[in-house]
C-alpha positions, -999 to 999 in steps of 0.1 A, spaced: -156 203 338 -174 230 316 -203 212 316 -203 207 357 -198 242 358 -227 251 333 -249 231 356 -237 249 388 -244 281 374 -278 274 364 -288 253 398 -268 275 421 -292 303 428 -316 275 433 -299 263 464 -288 297 478 -324 315 479 -342 283 480 -369 295 506 -375 328 482 -388 306 454 -417 293 471 -426 330 476 -422 338 438 -392 358 447 -410 383 469 -404 388 507 -394 422 520 -427 437 517 -411 468 500 -403 479 466 -409 443 453 -443 443 459 -451 481 462 -434 487 428 -418 461 406 -443 433 407 -475 457 402 -456 474 371 -444 436 357 -478 427 360 -498 458 344 -471 451 313 -485 415 310 -520 429 311 -516 456 288 -499 428 264 -528 407 267 -552 434 261 -532 440 226 -523 477 238 -491 496 236 -474 500 275 -473 539 270 -494 553 299 -508 536 330 -542 550 345 -540 534 381 -519 555 402 -514 590 406 -539 605 383 -520 584 356 -486 578 348 -463 575 317 -453 537 316 -427 536 291 -408 569 302 -404 555 336 -369 539 337 -375 512 359 -402 496 336 -372 486 317 -396 480 286 -365 480 259 -347 456 281 -354 422 260 -355 400 295 -385 422 306 -405 409 278 -407 375 296 -434 391 317 -455 394 286 -452 358 277 -455 344 315 -482 351 343 -462 378 367 -459 348 393 -438 331 373 -418 352 355 -408 374 386 -389 344 403 -378 332 366 -363 364 359 -345 369 393 -335 334 388 -317 338 356 -298 374 364 -285 355 399 -268 327 368 -262 358 350 -239 370 373 -222 339 382 -211 332 347 -203 371 342 -175 369 372 -166 336 362 -157 351 326 -141 379 338 -118 359 363 -113 335 335 -100 363 313 -77 374 341 -60 337 336 -75 324 368 -80 284 373 -117 274 369 -121 269 406 -108 303 414 -130 320 389 -160 300 405 -153 311 440 -154 350 424 -184 341 407 -204 329 438 -189 353 457 -204 385 436 -239 368 426 -244 361 462 -230 388 479 -246 411 503 -256 437 477 -271 411 456 -291 392 481 -303 424 500 -311 439 466 -333 413 455 -363 435 462 -355 460 440 -356 437 407 -342 465 379 -314 471 403 -307 438 410 -311 428 369 -285 461 362 -259 448 388 -260 414 372 -243 428 343 -215 445 362 -188 418 357 -198 414 321 -188 453 315 -158 450 330 -146 422 311 -155 435 279 -141 471 286 -109 453 297 -107 433 266 -114 464 241 -96 487 265 -63 465 271 -58 442 242 -83 460 212 -69 483 188 -91 514 174 -94 493 143 -112 463 163 -147 466 158 -158 433 170 -144 441 208 -159 479 204 -196 461 199 -187 436 224 -179 463 246 -210 486 242 -234 455 242 -232 446 279 -231 482 290 -259 490 269 -280 459 283 -269 475 320 -289 505 309 -318 493 293 -322 468 327 -341 499 343 -316 514 368 -296 540 353 -274 546 387 -261 512 385 -248 518 352 -234 555 362 -218 533 393 -203 507 369 -190 535 342 -171 555 371 -159 521 385 -148 508 352 -130 542 347 -112 541 377 -102 503 370 -86 514 335 -73 543 344 -52 523 370 -32 513 341 -23 546 331 -29 542 296 -48 572 276 -59 551 248 -75 528 276 -98 557 288 -102 572 251 -118 535 242 -137 535 276 -154 570 264 -160 552 231 -176 522 244 -199 544 265 -211 567 236 -220 535 220 -241 521 252 -257 554 255 -267 554 214 -284 520 222 -299 535 252 -317 566 238 -350 552 229 -352 548 269 -329 576 278 -346 602 257 -382 598 268 -370 596 302 -353 627 306 -379 646 288 -405 632 319 -375 639 340 -376 673 334 -414 678 341 -406 662 377 -392 671 408 -365 647 407 -336 674 395 -344 697 427 -329 673 450 -306 692 475 -275 678 488 -291 661 519 -312 643 494 -280 632 475 -260 616 502 -291 599 519 -285 563 530 -248 569 527 -230 538 542 -227 540 576 -190 529 588 -209 512 616 -225 491 593 -186 475 587 -201 450 619 -220 433 589 -187 423 574 -180 397 599 -215 392 621 -242 398 593 -273 400 614 -255 414 644 -278 449 636 -308 433 631 -330 419 603 -355 435 583 -377 408 581 -371 388 616 -372 350 612 -344 325 624 -329 358 631 -354 373 652 -341 409 659 -357 433 638 -331 460 622 -321 485 646 -290 498 628 -286 526 607 -306 539 575 -321 504 558 -309 468 562 -309 468 523 -287 498 519 -262 490 546 -254 453 540 -221 450 537 -214 406 542 -197 391 512 -190 357 529 -161 356 552 -139 332 532 -138 355 504 -130 384 530 -101 365 547 -86 355 511 -91 394 498 -75 402 533 -46 381 521 -40 397 490 -40 432 509 -13 419 535 7 401 507 14 427 489 -4 439 460 13 471 447 35 454 420 8 436 403 -12 457 379 -42 437 379 -42 436 419 -37 475 419 -63 481 398 -88 461 415 -77 472 454 -79 511 437 -118 501 426 -124 489 458 -107 519 477 -123 542 452 -161 524 457 -157 524 490 -150 562 497 -178 570 475 -202 545 492 -195 566 526 -213 596 511 -216 621 536 -191 604 557 -162 607 525 -145 628 505 -159 621 471 -193 629 472 -193 665 480 -173 670 449 -195 646 425 -226 665 436 -214 695 416 -211 673 384 -243 682 361 -266 651 363 -251 636 394 -278 648 420 -306 630 400 -291 602 421 -293 591 455 -282 564 481 -244 564 480 -244 531 497 -251 514 464 -216 519 452 -211 489 475 -217 469 444 -182 478 435 -167 473 467 -180 436 465 -171 428 429 -133 438 440 -134 416 472 -149 386 449 -121 393 424 -93 395 450 -106 366 469 -106 347 437 -69 358 432 -58 347 463 -73 312 458 -55 310 422 -25 317 442 -23 293 469 -25 265 440 6 245 426 22 273 408 55 283 428 66 318 431 78 344 459 47 364 459 23 328 461 48 315 489 41 347 511 7 346 506 6 306 516 26 316 548 1 344 557 -26 319 554 -12 294 574 -6 320 600 -42 332 600 -58 297 600 -32 281 626 -58 283 654 -93 284 640 -111 283 673 -92 313 685 -91 332 655 -128 331 652 -133 339 687 -114 370 680 -132 378 648 -166 373 669 -156 393 697 -144 424 681 -179 435 670 -195 425 699 -169 445 719 -175 474 699 -215 473 704 -210 468 737 -185 500 742 -207 520 720 -243 514 739 -237 540 764 -234 566 737 -267 554 720 -301 564 727 -320 546 749 -341 528 724 -311 518 703 -291 511 737 -320 485 747 -317 468 711 -279 469 712 -278 450 745 -304 424 732 -281 418 700 -255 410 725 -271 377 738 -250 347 735 -276 321 725 -287 347 697 -284 331 662 -268 363 651 -238 357 674 -233 318 674 -239 314 635 -210 335 629 -189 321 649 -194 286 635 -190 300 599 -158 317 612 -145 284 626 -155 264 593 -139 291 574 -106 292 589 -106 252 587 -111 254 549 -85 279 547 -58 259 569 -64 228 546 -61 247 513 -29 265 524 -12 234 525 15 230 498 4 193 493 -32 202 488 -48 187 454 -62 210 427 -97 198 431 -99 197 465 -99 234 461 -134 236 451 -140 230 485 -136 269 490 -164 273 470 -189 248 485 -179 265 517 -186 300 505 -221 285 488 -228 272 525 -218 305 538 -240 324 518 -268 303 516 -275 308 553 -279 348 544 -299 336 509 -324 315 531 -329 343 556 -331 375 544 -362 390 534 -379 354 539 -409 365 561 -416 339 591 -445 317 588 -454 328 551 -455 296 529 -469 310 495 -466 340 473 -504 348 474 -497 355 512 -478 384 500 -495 400 474 -532 397 477 -550 414 509 -567 390 539 -594 415 541 -609 421 510 -644 428 518 -641 465 514 -628 464 481 -656 452 459 -675 482 467 -648 506 456 -639 486 427 -674 484 413 -675 523 413 -645 529 392 -636 560 414 -606 570 428 -590 557 462 -571 578 487 -556 559 513 -547 582 544 -521 564 569 -497 573 598 -461 569 604 -458 537 625 -425 531 642 -407 560 627 -415 549 594 -442 558 566 -472 540 572 -471 526 536 -443 505 546 -465 486 571 -492 463 556 -492 478 524 -512 451 504 -541 454 531 -539 493 526 -538 492 492 -510 516 490 -483 526 469 -485 508 436 -506 476 452 -541 490 442 -529 479 406 -532 442 415 -569 449 427 -574 468 395 -586 497 418 -570 534 408 -553 553 435 -548 590 441 -512 582 453 -483 573 433 -449 554 442 -417 559 424 -388 583 420 -403 602 396 -432 629 407 -446 653 384 -445 689 395 -481 698 387 -491 669 411 -468 679 438 -480 714 436 -515 701 440 -510 677 466 -476 673 482 -476 637 487 -439 620 493 -426 597 466 -442 569 484 -474 584 491 -473 600 521 -496 631 527 -480 660 547 -510 681 544 -536 653 552 -555 674 574 -560 703 552 -570 681 522 -596 660 542 -613 696 551 -612 714 519 -624 683 504 -642 703 474 -607 691 448 -620 654 455 -649 662 428 -629 667 398 -603 645 409 -624 616 408 -620 607 443 -647 586 456 -632 566 484 -611 575 513 -594 551 533 -584 566 569 -556 545 587 -550 573 610 -574 576 640 -562 608 646 -575 623 615 -610 639 607 -637 624 580 -632 641 547 -658 671 548 -694 657 534 -685 621 532 -704 591 544 -690 568 562 -696 530 549 -675 506 570 -648 501 598 -624 472 588 -612 445 613 -584 467 616 -600 497 629 -595 516 592 -627 537 583 -638 537 548 -658 568 540 -679 577 504 -672 610 490 -706 618 471 -692 648 454 -668 624 428 -677 637 393 -664 609 371 -635 611 349 -649 638 330 -668 666 339 -677 702 335 -655 727 351 -683 741 372 -707 720 395 -736 737 380 -731 737 344 -761 718 329 -757 690 306 -743 656 306 -708 642 302 -700 604 292 -666 591 294 -649 563 278 -614 542 277 -608 537 241 -574 521 255 -550 531 286 -536 561 267 -567 574 248 -602 588 254 -634 598 244 -657 621 261 -691 631 250 -702 663 259 -742 668 257 -750 704 271 -786 712 282 -792 743 259 -823 762 280 -799 757 313 -770 768 292 -790 800 283 -798 806 318 -765 797 335 -748 822 314 -778 850 321 -771 845 359 -732 845 352 -733 876 331 -755 894 358 -723 885 379 -700 898 353 -686 861 354 -673 844 320 -689 815 310 -673 784 313 -674 759 286 -641 737 300 -647 700 303 -624 686 330 -606 651 322 -593 636 356 -560 629 340 -528 641 349 -519 667 323 -484 664 309 -467 670 276 -475 640 254 -514 645 255 -531 657 224 -568 666 222 -594 667 193 -629 686 196 -652 672 170 -625 659 148 -604 692 150 -572 696 170 -578 718 203 -551 729 226 -551 712 262 -550 735 291 -549 725 325 -569 732 360 -548 722 391 -527 689 377 -557 679 355 -562 680 317 -587 707 306 -603 710 270 -626 739 257 -658 728 239 -688 750 229 -709 760 255 -744 753 240 -737 727 216 -725 685 216 -691 678 214 -669 649 211 -634 651 229 -608 626 217 -576 627 234 -544 602 236 -507 602 248 -476 596 230 -446 598 250 -423 627 238 -391 621 227 -400 584 220 -396 590 180 -361 605 183 -347 582 207 -360 554 186 -340 570 156 -310 573 176 -312 536 190 -318 523 154 -290 542 134 -263 537 166 -276 497 166 -270 495 130 -239 512 136 -226 490 161 -237 459 138 -218 475 107 -188 475 129 -187 443 146 -190 425 111 -162 447 98 -141 438 126 -149 397 123 -142 398 90 -110 416 90 -102 391 118 -108 364 96 -89 380 65 -59 386 89 -58 350 104 -31 329 87 -43 299 64 -39 267 80 -5 248 71 -13 228 40 -4 191 43 24 172 21 18 146 -1 32 123 20 12 132 51 -17 126 26 
């Protein structure tokens, strides 16, 4: 049986998400291709070139690479991208973490005393819940979420059964928590930490809470190698300036509860078999609550038949309730208080607490299936009776389950805006797959429940619950974020109209793409690969002025006012006052908005088949230039590596003398600054002719003073602030964890009683 379960753990992701693998795990056209795929591709390129991945020069005047937590450089599985080409490593990483999630939930439930079939149901329900399927587009978030059941399992083992001297269990509790942090999405680790605290606090044991704190402190120490550089970089960014409105952005809307039963009733982000675009609140990826109909019904049975007397059930129910109230964000009571906790405002999207709701539902469903087994007890008898009543008439019950969401949509439609009213009525079509598929699934789920609730039902046949859940969730896995008509990953990551790219690539100058909102969303989310917006430019090796990511440095934000996704609110002003493009080395502007004027002084090069206008800006001065455009001399720029540059400055003495004479007549100070067109951040160091030189700034750019009339060589390189300190802390804590773990293991070996000796007669 163990071998069969192991095979299922490995193969189930391939079955449940089969169409996604031919697309290389891509499909949403959002953060998967806008951020994660390009950044992992860049890691492969760094390693292939023998470079340290500390700074990437391709977006936003250059950005720290290591200090961005979502690059997850210190997460061991990330380095599969260094070994394999990205088109293979990306789906392999996703697949492995779905298997990791199944196995983690399975081990958590087996540790709780559940049978294998029940534990496997819980593993399937968690690994392929709505959160895990919808957030496939968020690689780091998905990977961090896969560690959640492992954290709960090991923390519970240490906190409830361990002692202060049990170093082995402490080390094993800290390791998965550290791995979750290192996976690249700190918010998921923070949610897991809060959720595990609530879970352990439900046991009302102060010692368990103290052990929880100790385990997470060790995990934080192991994470310090990433945490310290990230915190220092975050202090230079606008992330800490978020308001309460930003904090509760994308709260889970109660209307999204409709997706618990009818997952596609509110539409689909990538229409396909479910043909209606998303018309529900916020974004589908953040609101999607489906966890499978059988797990939902089984969990509801546990709630219906009493859970307060059982400490384990009580802890999971309280966790689910806490997570639900947290996910509600602005609609609930927790976030208005949580906002005032120092550091909490760095996060957003409370709806992501649905991860913990789904874990709680998966565990409760597994417990219900376990209690429907052959063991007899009053609680199990009540549960079986309720299951028989609920499933007695599957057709009628299924019709009610489907009719309730449809009725709610119909009744609320007069209150909706005209555009949403039309979408709501369109969703009610009886022939819509979003209506009849849930009806069939509900009938099948209730029939399976009817069968397994019979007292004489054999144990091995209870595996039909897991099989039915796989079939149910595979419908979602086969359709969510799977674009209709797309047969390969190349169609998702390579532009169709590539004629204009060669001109831009050969120049080495930056491209600025200006687009407009479409259907109420930023234009960066429409045809991003064709426009080369966000970080898709990295795949084409074309430097871009804009950047896509959660951390926007203040100097960059003050200079351009771009949104984190690259949208320009002051595009018309920047196009009109285009002198800034010279030092920023913006040589190309692609206007995807027909209402915007051409950049001042720019030449129209071509109009693409989509009507976008490509302009050439002749004033772009290169990656290094004199601050003054009329300063005589030559400046030659050279990349030593992605994080180090060399600039040779050769002023023309006669021209400099004449320039200084004319400036002296005007009372101006002679300019002797060279601008390096890279984002000026702490961590950059400069030398002029081998001697350390201070770095100044001109707007967001690096500026270095050189002798006004003598040749000079500028050498500059970047090293992440805090990396050495964080590495030292992580190394010290790592050695400490190893020592604690070994000591606990040795103590366990010495404390074990020796095996009984065999008597002479037995020999």
